[in-house]
C-alpha positions in Angstrom: 68.5 138.2 181.6 68.8 139.9 178.2 65.8 142.0 179.1 67.2 143.0 182.5 70.6 143.9 181.0 69.3 145.9 178.1 71.0 149.3 178.0 73.2 148.5 181.0 76.9 148.1 181.0 78.5 145.1 182.7 81.5 146.0 184.9 83.3 143.0 186.3 84.2 143.3 190.0 87.9 142.8 189.1 87.5 146.0 186.9 85.6 148.1 189.4 88.6 149.9 191.0 90.0 150.9 187.6 86.6 152.0 186.3 85.9 154.1 189.4 89.2 155.9 188.8 88.7 156.5 185.1 85.0 156.8 184.5 82.1 158.7 186.1 79.9 155.7 186.9 77.2 157.9 188.3 76.3 158.8 184.7 76.2 155.1 183.5 73.5 152.5 184.2 75.8 149.6 185.2 75.6 146.3 186.9 78.1 143.9 188.4 78.0 140.3 189.6 79.9 138.6 192.4 80.3 135.3 194.1 80.5 135.2 197.9 84.0 133.7 198.4 84.2 134.4 202.1 81.9 135.3 204.9 83.0 136.8 208.2 81.0 135.7 211.3 78.3 138.3 212.1 79.7 141.0 214.4 78.3 143.7 216.6 78.7 147.4 215.9 79.5 149.9 218.6 75.7 150.7 218.7 75.0 147.0 219.5 73.5 146.2 216.1 74.7 143.1 214.3 76.1 143.2 210.8 77.8 140.9 208.3 80.8 141.2 205.9 81.0 139.3 202.7 84.0 139.1 200.4 82.9 139.1 196.8 84.9 138.1 193.7 84.2 137.6 190.0 86.4 134.5 189.8 88.7 136.1 187.3 91.3 137.4 189.7 91.1 135.9 193.2 93.4 138.5 194.6 90.9 141.3 193.9 87.7 141.4 195.9 85.1 143.8 197.2 84.0 143.7 200.8 80.2 144.1 201.2 78.9 145.2 204.6 75.3 144.2 205.4 73.4 146.2 208.0 69.8 146.4 209.3 67.1 144.6 207.4 69.5 143.5 204.7 71.7 141.7 207.3 68.6 140.1 208.9 67.3 138.9 205.6 70.5 137.7 204.0 73.1 136.7 206.7 72.5 133.0 206.2 73.2 133.1 202.5 75.7 130.4 201.6 79.3 131.0 200.6 79.5 130.3 196.9 76.2 132.1 196.1 76.2 134.5 193.1 
């Protein structure tokens, strides 16, 4: 993990909104981690393709979360991932 994180900045999910407003994250090599705290049953888009929505949290502030939408091959490969997975 140390090797993978070398020269990268950790931004917690609970800090992401503030960091997006105050820093230009496009100029920074950053990474975040999240836990799937809620999964919505897969749904169909208007084009008929199925997608998933996950609610991610860093377990620091359960009132702040990021919704992650999974489409296409990502949805097909990961839709069965268990809630609680990091």
